[in-house]
C-alpha positions as CSV (number, residue, x, y, z in Angstrom):
1,M,0.1,0.1,-0.2
2,S,1.8,3.6,-0.8
3,P,1.0,6.0,1.7
4,L,-0.7,9.3,0.7
5,P,2.0,12.1,-0.2
6,P,2.1,15.0,2.8
7,D,0.9,17.8,0.4
8,A,-2.3,15.4,-1.2
9,A,-5.3,17.4,-2.0
10,R,-8.7,16.2,-1.2
11,R,-10.9,16.1,-4.2
12,P,-14.8,16.8,-3.6
13,C,-17.0,14.1,-5.1
14,P,-17.0,14.5,-9.1
15,V,-20.9,13.7,-9.5
16,C,-22.3,15.6,-6.5
17,Q,-19.2,17.8,-5.2
18,A,-19.9,16.5,-1.9
19,E,-16.8,16.8,0.7
20,T,-17.6,13.6,2.9
21,R,-15.9,10.3,1.9
22,L,-14.9,7.0,3.0
23,P,-11.8,4.6,2.1
24,W,-12.9,2.1,-0.2
25,R,-9.5,0.6,-1.9
26,T,-5.8,1.0,-2.7
27,K,-4.0,-0.1,-5.4
28,G,-0.2,1.3,-6.0
29,T,-0.7,5.0,-6.4
30,L,-4.2,5.0,-6.4
31,H,-6.3,5.8,-3.4
32,L,-10.1,4.9,-3.7
33,V,-12.6,6.6,-1.9
34,R,-16.5,6.4,-1.9
35,C,-18.7,9.5,-1.3
36,T,-21.1,9.1,1.3
37,A,-23.9,11.5,-0.2
38,C,-24.1,9.4,-3.7
39,R,-21.8,6.5,-3.4
40,M,-19.4,7.3,-6.2
41,V,-15.9,5.6,-5.9
42,F,-13.2,8.4,-7.0
43,A,-9.6,8.6,-6.6
44,D,-8.6,11.2,-4.0
45,P,-6.0,12.4,-4.2
46,L,-5.5,12.1,-8.2
47,P,-2.7,10.1,-9.0
48,P,0.3,11.7,-11.5
49,E,-1.0,9.1,-13.9
50,S,-3.9,11.6,-14.4
51,E,-2.2,14.1,-16.0
52,A,-3.0,15.2,-19.5
53,A,0.7,15.0,-20.3
54,H,0.7,11.0,-19.3
55,Y,-1.5,10.5,-22.4
56,D,0.7,12.2,-24.8
57,Q,3.6,10.2,-23.3
58,L,1.9,7.2,-24.0
59,G,1.1,8.2,-27.8
60,R,3.7,6.3,-29.3
61,P,4.7,3.4,-26.7
62,F,1.0,2.3,-26.4
63,Y,-1.8,3.9,-28.8
64,L,0.8,3.6,-32.1
65,S,1.7,0.2,-31.3
66,A,1.3,-2.3,-33.6
67,D,-1.0,-4.2,-31.6
68,K,-3.1,-1.5,-30.6
69,L,-3.2,-0.2,-34.1
70,E,-4.3,-3.5,-35.6
71,G,-6.8,-4.3,-32.8
72,D,-8.3,-0.8,-32.9
73,F,-8.7,-0.2,-37.0
74,A,-9.8,-4.0,-37.5
75,S,-13.6,-4.1,-39.0
76,V,-15.0,-5.9,-35.8
77,R,-13.6,-2.9,-33.4
78,F,-16.4,-0.6,-32.2
79,T,-19.6,-2.9,-32.9
80,R,-21.4,-1.9,-29.9
81,E,-20.2,1.5,-30.0
82,L,-21.2,2.1,-33.8
83,R,-24.4,0.0,-32.6
84,L,-25.5,2.7,-30.3
85,L,-24.6,5.7,-32.8
86,R,-26.9,4.2,-35.3
87,R,-29.9,3.6,-32.8
88,F,-29.7,6.9,-31.7
89,A,-28.5,9.4,-34.6
90,S,-28.7,7.9,-38.5
91,E,-26.7,10.8,-39.5
92,G,-25.5,14.2,-38.7
93,S,-22.1,15.6,-37.0
94,V,-20.3,13.7,-34.8
95,L,-17.5,14.9,-31.9
96,D,-15.8,12.3,-30.9
97,V,-13.9,13.1,-27.7
98,G,-11.1,11.4,-26.6
99,C,-10.6,10.1,-30.3
100,S,-6.8,8.8,-30.0
101,T,-5.9,7.4,-33.4
102,G,-9.5,8.3,-34.5
103,A,-10.6,4.5,-35.0
104,F,-13.7,5.1,-34.3
105,L,-14.4,7.9,-36.7
106,H,-12.9,6.0,-39.3
107,Q,-15.4,3.2,-38.7
108,V,-17.9,5.5,-38.9
109,R,-16.6,7.4,-42.1
110,T,-16.0,4.2,-43.9
111,R,-19.5,2.6,-43.2
112,W,-21.8,5.4,-43.6
113,P,-19.5,8.1,-45.7
114,D,-22.8,10.1,-46.8
115,A,-24.5,9.7,-43.4
116,Y,-22.0,11.6,-40.7
117,Q,-19.4,14.4,-40.4
118,V,-16.8,13.5,-38.0
119,T,-14.5,15.3,-35.9
120,G,-12.0,14.1,-33.2
121,I,-10.5,16.3,-29.9
122,D,-7.8,14.8,-27.8
123,V,-4.8,16.0,-25.8
124,S,-2.5,13.5,-27.3
125,T,-0.9,15.1,-30.4
126,A,0.9,11.3,-31.5
127,A,-2.3,9.9,-31.4
128,L,-3.8,12.7,-33.2
129,D,-1.0,12.7,-36.0
130,H,-1.9,9.3,-36.9
131,A,-5.7,10.2,-36.9
132,R,-4.9,12.9,-39.5
133,S,-2.9,10.2,-41.8
134,H,-6.2,8.5,-42.0
135,G,-8.2,12.1,-43.1
136,I,-9.7,12.5,-40.2
137,E,-10.2,16.1,-38.7
138,V,-9.0,16.3,-35.4
139,V,-8.4,19.2,-33.0
140,A,-5.5,18.9,-30.7
141,D,-7.2,20.7,-27.7
142,S,-9.3,19.9,-24.1
143,L,-13.0,20.2,-24.5
144,L,-12.7,22.4,-21.7
145,T,-10.6,25.1,-23.4
146,H,-11.9,24.4,-27.2
147,D,-13.9,27.0,-29.2
148,F,-15.8,25.9,-31.9
149,G,-17.3,28.8,-32.7
150,A,-20.8,28.9,-34.1
151,R,-20.7,25.1,-35.0
152,R,-22.9,22.6,-33.1
153,F,-22.9,18.7,-33.4
154,D,-25.7,16.2,-33.7
155,V,-24.0,13.5,-31.8
156,V,-21.0,14.3,-28.9
157,T,-19.3,10.8,-27.6
158,F,-17.0,10.0,-24.7
159,W,-15.8,6.3,-25.6
160,A,-13.9,4.9,-22.5
161,V,-12.9,8.8,-21.4
162,L,-15.0,9.8,-18.5
163,E,-12.9,7.6,-16.3
164,H,-9.9,9.4,-16.8
165,L,-11.1,13.2,-16.3
166,P,-10.3,14.8,-13.1
167,D,-13.6,17.0,-13.6
168,P,-16.1,15.1,-15.9
169,L,-19.1,17.1,-14.9
170,S,-17.3,19.9,-16.6
171,F,-16.5,18.1,-19.6
172,L,-20.2,16.9,-20.0
173,E,-21.4,20.6,-19.5
174,R,-19.1,21.7,-22.4
175,A,-20.6,18.9,-24.5
176,R,-23.8,20.1,-23.8
177,H,-23.0,23.4,-24.8
178,W,-21.6,22.1,-28.4
179,L,-24.8,19.8,-28.6
180,R,-27.7,21.2,-31.0
181,P,-31.0,21.2,-29.1
182,E,-32.0,17.9,-29.2
183,G,-28.6,16.3,-29.8
184,V,-27.6,13.3,-28.3
185,C,-24.3,12.6,-25.5
186,L,-23.7,8.9,-26.1
187,V,-21.0,7.7,-23.0
188,L,-19.5,4.4,-22.3
189,V,-17.7,3.8,-19.2
190,P,-16.3,1.0,-17.0
191,N,-18.5,-0.8,-14.6
192,L,-17.6,-0.4,-10.8
193,A,-20.4,-3.5,-10.5
194,A,-18.8,-5.8,-13.2
195,L,-18.1,-9.5,-12.9
196,G,-14.2,-9.0,-12.7
197,V,-14.8,-6.5,-9.7
198,R,-16.9,-8.3,-7.7
199,L,-14.8,-11.7,-8.2
200,L,-11.2,-9.8,-8.6
201,G,-11.0,-6.3,-6.5
202,T,-8.1,-4.7,-7.1
203,R,-6.9,-7.2,-9.1
204,Y,-8.9,-6.7,-11.8
205,R,-6.8,-4.6,-14.4
206,Y,-9.1,-2.1,-15.0
207,I,-8.8,-0.6,-12.0
208,L,-5.6,1.5,-12.5
209,P,-4.4,5.1,-11.4
210,Q,-5.4,6.4,-15.3
211,H,-9.2,5.3,-14.1
212,V,-9.9,8.0,-11.5
213,N,-13.7,7.7,-11.2
214,Y,-15.5,4.2,-11.2
215,F,-18.9,4.7,-12.1
216,E,-22.2,2.5,-11.3
217,A,-25.6,2.8,-12.9
218,G,-27.0,5.6,-11.0
219,T,-23.9,7.5,-10.1
220,L,-23.4,7.7,-14.3
221,E,-27.0,8.9,-14.8
222,R,-26.9,11.5,-11.9
223,L,-24.2,13.1,-13.3
224,T,-25.2,13.5,-16.8
225,R,-28.3,15.1,-15.1
226,Q,-25.8,17.5,-12.9
227,A,-24.5,18.5,-16.5
228,G,-28.0,19.4,-17.7
229,L,-28.4,16.4,-20.2
230,S,-31.5,14.0,-20.1
231,P,-31.0,10.6,-20.1
232,I,-33.2,8.8,-22.6
233,A,-31.7,4.9,-22.3
234,R,-29.0,3.1,-20.5
235,G,-27.4,-0.7,-20.5
236,G,-24.5,-2.4,-20.4
237,S,-22.0,-4.1,-22.9
238,H,-18.8,-6.0,-23.5
239,F,-17.4,-9.1,-21.7
240,N,-13.9,-10.4,-21.6
241,P,-13.6,-14.2,-20.1
242,I,-9.8,-13.7,-20.9
243,V,-9.4,-10.7,-18.9
244,L,-10.5,-12.4,-15.8
245,W,-8.8,-15.6,-16.1
246,Q,-5.6,-13.8,-17.0
247,D,-5.9,-11.6,-13.7
248,W,-7.3,-14.3,-11.8
249,R,-3.8,-16.5,-12.6
250,R,-1.4,-13.1,-11.9
251,G,-2.6,-13.7,-8.4
252,S,-1.4,-10.3,-7.3
253,D,-2.9,-6.4,-8.0
254,E,0.3,-5.5,-10.2
255,L,-0.8,-3.5,-13.2
256,V,-0.7,-5.0,-16.5
257,P,1.5,-3.7,-18.8
258,D,0.5,-1.7,-21.9
259,R,2.2,-3.6,-24.1
260,E,0.2,-6.8,-22.7
261,R,-3.0,-5.3,-23.0
262,A,-2.3,-4.2,-26.7
263,A,-1.5,-8.0,-27.4
264,L,-4.4,-9.0,-25.9
265,L,-6.4,-6.6,-28.2
266,R,-4.7,-7.8,-31.0
267,R,-5.4,-11.5,-30.6
268,T,-9.1,-10.7,-29.0
269,T,-9.7,-8.7,-32.6
270,R,-8.3,-11.8,-34.7
271,W,-10.5,-14.1,-32.6
272,K,-13.7,-11.9,-33.5
273,Q,-12.4,-12.3,-37.5
274,S,-12.1,-15.8,-37.4
275,L,-15.1,-18.2,-39.0
276,I,-14.3,-21.3,-36.6
277,A,-14.8,-19.3,-33.5
278,T,-18.4,-18.7,-34.7
279,P,-19.9,-20.7,-31.9
280,A,-17.9,-19.7,-29.1
281,R,-18.6,-15.9,-30.4
282,L,-22.3,-16.7,-30.0
283,G,-21.9,-17.9,-26.5
284,L,-20.0,-15.3,-25.6
285,S,-22.6,-12.9,-27.0
286,L,-25.3,-14.8,-24.9
287,A,-23.4,-13.9,-21.5
288,E,-22.9,-10.5,-22.4
289,K,-26.4,-9.9,-22.5
290,L,-27.1,-12.1,-19.3
291,L,-24.6,-10.2,-17.6
292,A,-25.8,-6.6,-18.7
293,A,-29.5,-7.6,-17.6
294,M,-27.7,-8.4,-14.4
295,G,-25.8,-5.1,-14.2
296,C,-22.6,-6.8,-14.4
297,A,-21.1,-6.6,-18.0
298,D,-17.8,-5.0,-18.0
299,N,-19.3,-1.5,-19.4
300,L,-22.0,0.5,-18.6
301,W,-23.6,3.1,-21.7
302,L,-25.9,5.9,-21.5
303,A,-27.3,8.1,-24.2
304,A,-28.4,11.3,-22.7
305,R,-30.6,13.8,-25.2
306,R,-29.7,18.1,-24.5
307,P,-33.3,19.7,-24.1
C-alpha cells in the first residue's frame, strides 16, 4: 500500500461535489474513496498518471503500437459503439471526445460515408497525427478550452473517456454546450459493478491509476443530469473472460503492462474475425447479454439528450 503524500489535495466528489467520503480501496499510487452522499467511487488524491501530459507521453509506446493499431482499426472493433450511434442518430455531425488515433471515426466514415460528418478532439498529439494520416479532422486541445465557434454537433461521444477525467462534470457541461437542441451525448465507461470487480477486487486490471472515476449505473445517470442532459436510455456491454482468467492467474494487483493489454486486444480482435470461433462468439454474446441484464457487464453505456 502506497502512503498518501503529505501535500495530497482533497478532491470533492466528481458527481455531487460533496466533501465527505470513506476509504474504499488502494492499489499502488491509486487511493479510492466512496462518497457518503451519492456513493460514487473516485480517486482522492489524483495520482500523477491522471495528468494530461501522461496521455501525450503514451502516444507512441501504447496508442501507436502495432498491436493496438491492428486491434483498433479492425472492422470488428467498436461494433457496440457503432450500433449505439446508429440507434440514436442515423446521420449528422459527430464529435468524438478523446478520439485518440481516430479509429472509431474511421469506422463511422468507412461504413456510412454520406451519413456523418466526423470530428475528433484529444490531447495526445502523436495519436492525433495518426488520425490525420487517415484524413480525419481532429483538434489537438481539451474540450474544456477549445472554441468551435458557431459549430454545433448532433452527437458527442465519450467512449471510455469519463473515467480518466478529474472533472467529468465540466466535460459533460461543455458537451451539452456544443450539442444542437435535441442532440445526443453517448457515454461508455467501465462498470464498477462488473463481474471482474466483484470477483477480483483490485486485481482486476481496469482498476488502475489512469482511471480516477468508477461509475455504477446510478452515479453515471446522476452525473449526466447534473450536466443538464436528459438520459433517454442506458445499459451494459462487453464481457471478456480472458481478462478474468489472466487477472485471476496473476494472483496480485500489480498493473498489467501496456504491451500486454495491446497484445490481448490484437488476439481477441483476430478471434472475432475467425469463422472457426463463431459458435464460441455466440455463447459469449449470450453471456454478455445475461451479465448486462444483471448489471454486471464490463461496461456501462448511457444515451442522454440535450433538452
